[in-house]
C-alpha positions in Angstrom: -78.2 -11.3 -27.2 -74.7 -12.0 -28.4 -74.9 -8.9 -30.7 -75.7 -6.7 -27.7 -72.8 -8.1 -25.8 -70.4 -7.5 -28.7 -71.7 -3.9 -29.1 -71.3 -3.3 -25.4 -67.8 -4.7 -25.4 -66.9 -2.6 -28.4 -68.3 0.5 -26.8 -66.3 -0.2 -23.6 -63.1 -0.8 -25.5 -63.6 2.5 -27.5 -64.2 4.4 -24.3 -61.2 2.8 -22.6 -58.9 3.5 -25.5 -60.2 7.0 -25.7 -59.6 7.5 -22.0 -56.1 6.1 -22.2 -55.3 8.6 -25.1 -56.7 11.4 -23.1 -54.6 10.3 -20.1 -51.5 10.3 -22.3 -52.3 13.8 -23.6 -52.9 15.1 -20.1 -49.7 13.4 -18.9 -47.7 14.9 -21.7 -49.3 18.3 -20.9 -48.4 18.0 -17.2 -44.8 16.8 -17.7 -42.5 19.9 -18.2 -40.6 20.1 -21.4 -36.9 19.5 -21.0 -33.8 20.5 -23.0 -30.5 18.6 -23.3 -27.2 20.2 -23.7 -24.2 18.3 -25.2 -20.8 20.0 -24.4 -17.9 19.7 -26.8 -15.2 17.4 -25.4 -11.7 18.7 -25.2 -8.6 16.5 -25.8 -6.0 18.9 -24.4 -3.8 18.3 -21.4 -5.3 19.6 -18.2 -3.0 20.9 -15.5 -5.1 19.7 -12.6 -4.3 19.4 -8.9 -3.0 16.2 -7.2 -2.1 14.4 -10.5 0.4 14.2 -13.3 4.1 14.8 -12.8 5.6 15.3 -9.4 8.8 17.3 -10.0 11.9 17.5 -7.8 11.0 20.1 -5.1 14.7 21.2 -4.9 15.0 22.5 -8.5 13.1 24.6 -11.0 13.9 22.6 -14.1 10.4 21.5 -15.1 9.3 22.3 -18.6 6.1 20.3 -18.6 2.9 21.2 -16.7 2.9 20.0 -13.1 0.9 20.5 -9.9 3.0 18.3 -7.6 6.6 18.4 -6.3 8.4 15.7 -4.4 10.6 16.0 -1.4 12.8 13.3 0.2 13.3 14.4 3.8 16.5 13.1 5.3 16.3 12.5 9.1 19.8 13.9 9.4 18.6 17.2 8.1 15.2 17.2 9.8 16.6 16.7 13.3 20.3 17.6 13.4 20.1 17.7 17.2 17.8 15.5 19.3 14.5 17.3 19.8 15.4 20.3 17.6 13.8 20.2 14.2 15.2 22.5 11.5 12.0 23.4 9.7 13.5 26.6 8.2 16.3 24.7 6.5 14.0 21.9 5.2 11.4 24.4 3.9 14.1 26.5 2.3 15.8 23.5 0.6 12.6 22.2 -0.8 11.2 25.7 -1.5 7.9 25.5 0.3 7.2 29.1 -0.3 7.8 28.8 -4.1 5.4 25.9 -4.5 2.8 27.4 -2.3 2.8 30.5 -4.4 2.5 28.5 -7.6 -0.4 26.4 -6.2 1.8 23.2 -6.5 1.3 20.6 -3.7 4.1 18.5 -2.1 4.6 14.8 -1.8 6.9 14.0 1.1 8.9 10.9 2.1 11.1 10.5 5.2 14.5 8.8 4.4 16.8 7.0 6.8 19.1 5.5 4.1 19.7 7.0 0.7 22.6 5.4 -1.2 25.1 7.8 -2.8 28.6 7.7 -4.2 30.3 8.7 -0.9 30.4 7.2 2.5 27.7 8.9 4.6 24.7 8.5 7.0 21.2 9.8 6.6 20.3 9.5 10.2 21.6 12.1 12.6 24.9 11.5 14.4 23.2 11.7 17.8 20.9 8.9 16.8 23.8 6.8 15.5 25.3 7.1 18.9 22.0 6.4 20.7 21.7 3.0 18.8 25.4 2.2 19.5 26.1 2.2 15.8 24.0 -0.9 15.2 23.4 -1.3 11.5 25.4 -2.0 8.3 27.8 0.2 6.5 27.7 -0.8 2.8 29.5 -0.1 -0.4 28.0 -2.0 -3.3 26.3 -1.5 -6.7 23.5 0.5 -4.9 26.1 3.0 -3.7 27.4 3.8 -0.3 25.6 4.5 3.0 24.5 3.2 6.3 21.5 0.9 6.9 20.5 1.2 10.6 19.2 -1.8 12.5 15.5 -1.2 12.3 14.8 -3.5 15.1 16.6 -1.3 17.7 14.0 -0.1 20.2 15.6 3.3 20.5 15.4 3.8 16.7 11.7 2.9 16.8 11.0 5.2 19.8 12.8 8.2 18.2 11.1 7.5 14.8 7.7 8.0 16.3 8.7 11.3 17.9 10.0 12.4 14.5 6.8 11.4 12.7 4.7 13.1 15.4 6.7 16.3 15.0 6.2 16.2 11.2 2.5 15.6 11.6 2.2 18.4 14.2 3.6 20.8 11.6 2.1 19.5 8.3 -0.9 17.4 9.0 -3.2 20.4 8.6 -1.1 22.2 6.0 -2.9 22.1 2.6 0.5 22.4 0.9 1.2 18.8 1.7 -0.8 16.5 -0.6 0.4 13.0 0.0 2.7 11.3 2.5 4.7 8.3 1.4 5.8 5.8 4.0 9.5 5.9 3.5 11.6 5.3 6.7 12.5 1.7 6.0 15.1 0.4 3.5 17.2 2.0 0.8 15.6 5.1 -0.6 12.7 4.6 1.8 11.5 1.8 -0.5 10.9 -0.9 2.1 13.6 -3.2 0.9 17.3 -3.7 1.7 19.9 -5.5 -0.4 18.8 -9.1 -0.7 21.7 -10.5 -2.7 25.1 -11.8 -1.7 27.6 -10.5 -1.0 26.4 -7.8 1.3 22.9 -9.0 2.0 21.2 -6.8 4.7 18.3 -8.3 6.7 15.0 -6.6 6.5 12.8 -6.6 9.6 9.8 -8.9 10.1 6.3 -7.5 10.0 6.1 -7.2 13.9 8.8 -4.6 13.5 8.0 -2.9 10.2 4.4 -2.4 11.1 5.4 -0.4 14.1 7.0 2.2 11.7 3.9 2.3 9.6 1.7 2.7 12.7 3.5 5.9 13.5 2.3 7.4 10.3 -1.3 6.1 10.7 -1.4 7.4 14.3 -0.2 10.9 13.6 -0.9 11.8 9.9 -4.7 11.6 10.2 -5.5 14.2 7.5 -3.2 13.1 4.7 -3.5 10.2 2.2 -0.7 7.7 3.0 1.1 5.5 0.4 3.1 2.4 1.0 5.6 0.8 -1.4 3.8 -2.6 -1.5 0.7 -4.2 0.0 1.1 -5.0 3.7 -1.5 -5.8 6.3 -1.4 -2.4 7.8 -1.7 -0.8 4.4 -4.8 -2.8 3.7 -6.3 -2.1 7.2 -5.6 1.6 7.1 -6.8 1.9 3.5 -3.6 3.3 2.2 -2.5 4.0 -1.3 0.6 2.4 -2.9 3.6 3.7 -4.8 5.5 2.0 -7.6 9.1 3.2 -8.0 9.8 1.0 -11.0 6.9 2.2 -13.2 7.5 1.4 -16.9 9.4 -1.9 -16.4 6.9 -4.6 -17.3 8.3 -7.2 -15.0 8.3 -4.8 -12.0 4.9 -3.3 -12.8 2.8 -6.0 -14.2 4.4 -9.2 -12.9 5.3 -7.4 -9.6 3.3 -4.4 -8.5 0.0 -5.2 -10.2 0.2 -8.9 -9.2 1.1 -8.1 -5.6 -2.0 -6.0 -4.9 -4.3 -8.1 -7.1 -3.4 -11.5 -5.7 -1.2 -10.9 -2.6 2.3 -12.2 -2.4 5.0 -13.7 -0.2 7.5 -11.0 0.9 10.8 -12.3 -0.5 12.7 -10.4 2.2 10.9 -11.9 5.2 9.1 -14.9 3.8 5.8 -13.6 5.3 2.6 -13.6 3.3 1.1 -10.2 2.5 -2.5 -9.6 1.5 -4.1 -8.6 -1.7 -5.5 -5.0 -2.0 -7.4 -5.2 -5.3 -9.7 -2.2 -4.9 -7.5 0.1 -2.9 -7.1 2.6 -5.7 -10.8 3.4 -5.6 -10.2 5.3 -2.3 -6.5 5.9 -2.2 -4.0 6.9 -4.9 -1.2 5.2 -6.9 2.0 7.2 -7.1 5.6 6.4 -7.7 8.2 7.2 -10.4 9.5 5.9 -13.7 12.2 3.3 -13.6 14.0 5.5 -16.2 13.3 9.1 -16.8 12.9 9.0 -20.6 13.0 5.3 -21.7 9.3 4.7 -21.2 7.9 7.6 -23.2 9.8 6.7 -26.3 7.8 5.8 -29.4 8.6 2.1 -29.0 7.5 2.0 -25.3 4.6 4.5 -25.0 1.8 2.0 -25.7 3.1 -0.3 -23.0 3.4 2.7 -20.6 -0.2 3.8 -21.3 -1.4 0.2 -20.7 0.5 0.1 -17.4 -0.9 3.4 -16.3 -4.5 2.2 -16.9 -4.1 -1.2 -15.4 -2.5 0.2 -12.2 -4.7 3.3 -12.0 -1.8 5.8 -11.8 -2.5 9.2 -10.4 1.0 10.8 -10.4 4.6 9.9 -11.2 7.9 11.6 -10.0 10.4 12.9 -9.3 12.0 10.5 -11.8 9.8 11.4 -14.7 10.1 13.2 -18.1 9.0 16.7 -16.9 12.3 18.3 -18.0 11.6 17.6 -21.7 11.0 20.8 -23.7 7.4 21.6 -24.5 6.8 20.8 -28.2 9.8 18.6 -28.4 10.1 15.2 -30.0 8.5 13.4 -27.1 5.6 15.8 -26.6 2.9 13.7 -28.2 3.8 10.8 -26.0 4.1 12.8 -22.9 0.6 14.3 -23.7 -0.8 10.8 -24.1 0.6 9.9 -20.6 -0.7 13.1 -19.0 -4.2 12.7 -20.5 -4.3 9.1 -19.2 -3.2 9.3 -15.6 -5.3 10.7 -12.7 -8.8 11.9 -13.3 -10.3 13.5 -16.4 -13.9 14.5 -16.1 -16.2 15.0 -19.1 -19.8 16.2 -18.8 -21.1 14.2 -21.8 -24.6 15.7 -21.6 -26.8 17.7 -19.3 -30.7 17.8 -19.2 -33.1 20.2 -17.3 -36.5 21.8 -17.6 -37.0 24.3 -20.4 -39.0 26.7 -18.3 -39.6 27.2 -14.5 -41.3 29.7 -12.3 -39.8 31.5 -9.2 -40.1 29.1 -6.3 -39.9 26.0 -8.5 -37.0 23.5 -8.5 -34.8 23.0 -11.5 -33.8 19.4 -11.9 -30.4 19.0 -13.4 -29.4 15.5 -14.7 -26.0 14.9 -16.2 -23.9 12.1 -17.6 -20.3 12.4 -16.3 -17.5 10.4 -17.8 -14.1 10.0 -16.1 -11.7 9.2 -19.0 -8.8 9.0 -16.6 -7.2 6.1 -14.9 -8.1 7.0 -11.4 -10.7 9.0 -9.3 -10.2 12.3 -7.4 -9.4 11.6 -3.8 -10.5 14.7 -2.0 -14.0 15.8 -1.0 -14.2 19.0 -3.1 -17.7 20.2 -3.7 -19.6 20.4 -6.9 -21.2 23.8 -7.5 -24.0 24.6 -9.8 -24.8 28.2 -10.4 -27.1 30.3 -12.6 -25.8 33.2 -14.8 -28.0 35.8 -16.3 -27.7 36.9 -20.0 -24.9 39.3 -19.0 -22.9 36.5 -17.4 -23.4 37.6 -13.8 -24.0 34.8 -11.3 -27.3 35.3 -9.7 -27.7 32.1 -7.7 -25.6 29.1 -6.7 -25.9 25.8 -4.8 -23.5 23.1 -3.7 -24.7 19.7 -4.9 -24.7 16.7 -2.5 -22.8 14.7 -5.1 -19.5 13.2 -3.9 -17.0 13.5 -6.7 -14.7 11.0 -5.1 -17.2 8.3 -6.4 -16.5 9.3 -10.0 -14.4 6.3 -10.9 -13.1 5.7 -14.4 -16.2 5.1 -16.6 -19.6 6.7 -16.9 -21.8 7.9 -14.0 -25.3 9.6 -13.9 -25.4 12.6 -11.7 -28.5 14.4 -10.3 -28.8 17.8 -8.6 -31.7 20.1 -7.7 -31.5 23.8 -7.9 -34.2 25.7 -5.9 -35.2 28.8 -7.9 -35.4 31.8 -5.5 -38.7 33.7 -5.4 -36.7 36.8 -6.0 -35.0 35.7 -9.1 -36.1 38.0 -12.0 -37.7 36.5 -15.0 -35.4 35.9 -18.0 -33.0 33.5 -19.6 -30.3 31.9 -17.4 -27.4 29.6 -18.1 -26.4 26.7 -15.8 -22.7 26.8 -14.8 -20.8 23.9 -13.3 -17.6 24.0 -11.2 -15.6 21.8 -8.8 -14.5 24.2 -6.0 -11.2 24.2 -4.1 -12.4 24.3 -0.5 -9.5 26.4 0.6 -10.0 29.2 -1.9 -13.7 28.7 -2.5 -13.0 29.1 -6.2 -13.2 26.7 -9.2 -10.1 24.4 -8.9 -10.5 21.6 -11.4 -10.5 21.8 -15.2 -13.0 19.7 -17.0 -12.3 18.1 -20.3 -15.0 20.1 -22.2 -15.1 23.5 -23.9 -17.1 26.4 -22.5 -14.8 27.4 -19.6 -15.4 30.9 -18.5 -12.7 33.3 -17.2 -13.8 32.5 -13.6 -13.2 28.8 -14.2 -16.8 27.8 -14.4 -18.2 25.8 -17.3 -21.3 26.9 -19.2 -23.9 24.2 -19.8 -27.5 24.5 -21.0 -30.0 27.5 -20.7 -33.5 27.8 -19.4 -36.2 30.5 -18.8 -37.6 31.8 -15.6 -41.2 32.8 -16.4 -43.0 35.8 -14.9 
């Protein structure tokens, strides 16, 4: 009896194992074969939009690659007469047509007080009279100038009209990339002199936030950046700019600590909130504390560390873009430019080896962002199919949001429906990030295989008859 039971169990086990092996063979037969393509990574500097150096928009002295230019817009020049905005003069001074033709975008900042070596005002004469001259004329180690009383209700009222006029003209203009909240303080940096002699009071949050609200209310289509964390910056999901980049105490002990942990504003004694993850959705800009000091051999390691820790996207106009290409500092400049902003690498890509017309090609890729920051604009990812002659025969726009490609590694999936009309043969998958204005590839990837049209060749597959 026991022998029959053992034999029966053995027979059942044999049949079960056999069935499992048959199932595995059938499953292997049913699963389509796939191929994996591994691109060659590139280490060269990529001259990509919205990142890198922001050059002075008034000059043409840049030697290094750049896709941004910076313009400080003085209120006295913007609105020389109340209600009359001199757009032609402003756009001529900052050479809007030149930058538009070169596919370089602008960063703009409104200035009410820019210290210089002569006595002057950066608000219009009519406005000075409208606020009854309330403010402070100064002559100190910052320079000379006039700091208006930011609490004056007329100044606040006229400021909103100015920002509204700017937004009416530039809110939908693709030339303008970023808007820095200047307006308050020396250089538009949201601080006034806080030392004696000659201390100038800075307005409390109830006043300063009103200036910020003007930007939020009217510049609805542009990323906004503030000098330091403030409640309104956090609530409006703004970026930040660091105009003392390179100096360790200002950048690590100051800027990084402010947005990581919050701080007490030393000018007003008011607490301001932390904004630890702001950089995931809004950029970090600013300028070097010294044009050349922080790309010297003895400083570049610290500079790279600061760029990574604070997730820098762009720096300028005080930046080493005037240095000659191939000069003594080129290797250090290249290290900086290959660190800041985004730097997308397709590490590998996998898809079916063969499909039939009407099938779906499933593309799976590993994307690595080796930069310090993401890309902040909703540009589409295009996948297309090129025949053996290189002609594009079919393309789709993936649903992938490239703004989510934070520093690090990300798995990306996209499906390409194969048209019934696509002729049999061998095809190559092409990848590109498209500029929505031109509809053409607009972002360089850090891999080899870039075609003349800006698309990148990945793996190949066959469409069967």
